[in-house]
C-alpha positions, 0 to 999 in steps of 0.5 A: 274551735276546729270547726270555726277555723275550717268555716273562716279558712273556707270563707277566706279562700272563697272571697280570696278567689272572688277577688282573683277573678275581678283582678284577672278580668280587670288585667286580662287582654293586655288592658293594663293602662285602662284600669283605674288606680281607685278599682286597684286599691279598693281591691287591696282594701277590700282584701286588707279589710277582710282578711283582718275581719276574720282573723278574729275567728281564727284559733288563738296563737299558742306562744311556739306559733306566735313567737315563729310569726311574729319575728320581724323580717329584716329588710334594708336600704341604701338612702343618699339625698332628697330624691332618694328619700321621697321614693323610700317613703312611698315604697314604704306606704305599699309594703306596710299597706300589705304586710302581716308581720313586724319588720325591721328596717336598716338604713345606710344613709348620709348625714343629711338622710339620717336626719330626715328618715329618722324624723320620718320614722319618729314622726310616724309612729308605725307599731311593730317596726323598728329601724336601725341607721348605719352612717354610709361614711364608714363604709365609702372606703370599702367601696370607693376604689371601684370604677364605676359609671353608673348613674346612682353613683357609688351608693349603690356599691353599699348594697355588697356591704351588708353582711359586714354590716350587719354581723348579727343578722342572719337573712335580709332583703334589700331593697332599691328605693324605686320599687312599689310593692303589690303583695305582702313582703312575707311572701318574699321572705318565705322564698328563704325556706326554698333555698338549698344548702349552697344557696347564699343570694336569691335574685331575679333574672334581668330583663333586658338583653344588656348582659348579652350584648358583645361589647368588650367592656361588659362584665360577664353574667350567666346569660341575660344575669340578674337584676339587684332591685331585689335581693335575699341575702343569706348573710350567715352563709356570706359570712363564712365564705368571706363574702367581702374578700371573694367580690373584692377579688373577683371584681378587681381582676374583672376591672383589668379586663372590662373597666369601669362598672356601667350597672355598678353593684349589679355588674359584680354581683352577675361577675360573681356569679358567673364564677360561682353559680351555685350560690344564687336562688332564682327568684320568680320574675314577679318579684322584680318587674323591671320596667326599663326601656329595652325590658322584656317583663311583659313576657313575666306580667302576662302571665303572672301577677306581678308582686314587685314593680322596679322603675329601674331606667334614668327615666323612672316613671317617665320610662317608655312602656306599652303598659306604662300608664297601668303600672304608673297608675298602680304607683300613684295609688300609693304616692297618694295614699294617706300614710296614716293609714298603715299605722293599724296594729298587729293584733296577733302580735300585740299585748293588748290589755288594761280596761276598755271601759268608756272614759268620761269625756268633756267637751274639749276632749276633741280640742285637747286630743290634738295636742296628743297627735303625732304627724308625719314630717318629711324635712326638706322634701326638695334640694336645699343647699345653702352656706350661711354668710356672716349676720345671716338670717332666714325667713320662717313660716308655715303654710297650707296647700291653699297659700302655696301660691304665695311663695313665689311672690315672697321670693322676690321680696326676700333674697335670703334663705327660707325655711317653709313648712308645708301642712298637706294631705298626701295628694296635696303633697304631690301636687305641691312638689310638681308645683315647685318643680314646674315654677320657673321662679322657684326652680332656681332657689336653692336656698328654699328648705321645704317641709312637710307635714301630713295632715291628721285631725281636726285642727291645724297645728300651727305652733308645731309646724312653725316649730318645725321650720324653727329647728331646721335653719342653719343661719343664726337668726331668724325671722319668726313671720307669716306666709301671708306677709311681704317684707318690704324690698332689701329687707333681708340686707337691712336687717343683717346689716342692724345685726352687724352694727350690735357688738353682742348679737341679739342675746335676750333680744328680739328685733320688731318689724312694724307690720301693715296691711293693705285691704285691698287685693290689688295694690301698689306695694311700697318700695320704701317707708317714705312710700308706705307713709304716704299710703298710710295718709292716703289710707291705701295702707293701715296698720295691721288689725288696726280695728279689730286686734288693737293690742296685738300690734298697738304696742310698736307704738307705730306713731313714733315709728313714723318719725324714728331714726333708729331702733327703740325699745318697747314694753311688752303689754298684754296680748302683744304678738309682733313678727320678731327677728331672734336668735335661732336658739329661741324658745320654741312655740308651745305646740298645744296652741292650734288653729286660730287664736293665741298662738304667737301670743303665748310665744312673745308672753314667753319672751317676756317672761325670760327678760327679752328686750323688745326692740322696734326696726325704724328701717323696716316693715311688712304688708299683709297681704288680703286672702280668704279667711282660713277654716281654723278662723270660720270654726273659732267665729261659729263655735262657742265650744272652740272658744271656751276650750281655747280660754281653758288653754290660755289660762293653763298656760298663764299658770304654767308660766307662774310655776316656770318663771315665778311670773304672774299675769292678770287674766282679765287682762289677757284674752283670746282674739276677738270674732273677726267679721 
């Protein structure tokens, strides 16, 4: 066993030496900008794969070593707002990609980021990662008095409060969210072992001349001072010296002399260390390579392999730097990396047991196992600001990346709030975010909530996506629609007026919006019901899916709708799947239905079981826009196994309704969608 261990170590050393030569050759002579991000990614991936494959040859850890090795590292962040959440997700990818030990993340957050990041971590489901959240409102009074003019506002000052926030934690690494790791964070953690008995804070020197200025408003520092983007805290020592009173006393005195802080917590930290220099341990520069406009970090990364990149400029990733393209390529690597790759288990810290024999499979395994997936979800990834009005209603839909261009046209037809859930890969997410940011039409709309669910598996989880959008509305009513439908002009206000005329609201009621379709890619959109009826007569519009799936919408009773002057009630019939306006607390869609077929039918069936009344709006309509067939429809058409598995799920769902509601349905009278030619 010992010989095998020695051989493994020698092999690892040789491989790491070869990889180091590769990386050195790539970055020598200041040729950072010419390196392709895929080469950088492959180097890290090769190292990771080799490390994991050779780990099995090492002697097993005894209980003492495992306990020490598997003790979680504590890492803290402050997050507030959608941009901070976006930065954090990319930073987490870089940390988790390289890590070899369990992690405990501590996040000081506002109410908005609490909801978004709790959802992210719950759906990401990363092994050996624990997350704790702390409401920043509990701590803001402790820092609100600090005069501060930093562009990040008051929130950066919260980093000073971790010794108080975490009374039972001995040591922690505090990180800004605008960082990227290129090495294992455990290497940074091990620097705590270099602290002497007086050290309580570890920092990297500031890589600009800001603190060397002779301006009278600059807070004091030792030389160039220290940057607080990466902080190593010995929390136990800071508590023993009553850190909260120390920094408060020093800051109040400095504020009287120098005025408002320019760099927030960094000014306060440097002023304290100026008076108490024995507290600081100098962390090597490559653990916080700072890319501000006036950085001197080149002197560091010319001679060292960088381990952390810090975009500490208001310009962030557009900073002016001679090697900016190289650093942006590192950032883009993790920006577009599939976040599910970091879900791997740390086997040295994981108890593996159970029967490893192969269970018997059936042909529907691939279809049904998709319902067990967890899809990483990032809510509200763009700015959303909306206060509901009376009888307000949100348009709710889901879409894939190839339907993104439909959003602009939708907003021309619906002026009210919208909740959209995108199903995307990580690269598609970045392109979608860039498209939304650059769209002149969408830039001004802050009443659109965008959520991202990241692809995982072969099947489109359509009902799960709908549920994400449904759960995250703030209006009393929702219009459950699809992205490829355009509402009639003014429909938002028509619905609100209808709701205001109903004294009891929509309790156990669903308003049906009649659906029509155009089979032409370029067609005039009807301005009102009169024009729509004319287009029906000249066959430039049709009732939706009249020729291939009439049972889906025929219960709407289009013949009666033509002449109706007020809403009318219709009866549920098998396979009915109208688009409806309901209360936002409506039962959710059944997440087991994925891809094409029966996803809306099952939802309307459950509303029928709950004794909903279906009311058709006489003065409203939506029109389906033609588009290329989806991948899931193609699978449905081509695969008899897919259709068989869907039929099995349908029968299981119907049996579930009988158990839940005591309602029986004749399976012969409910069917899955036909194969559309």
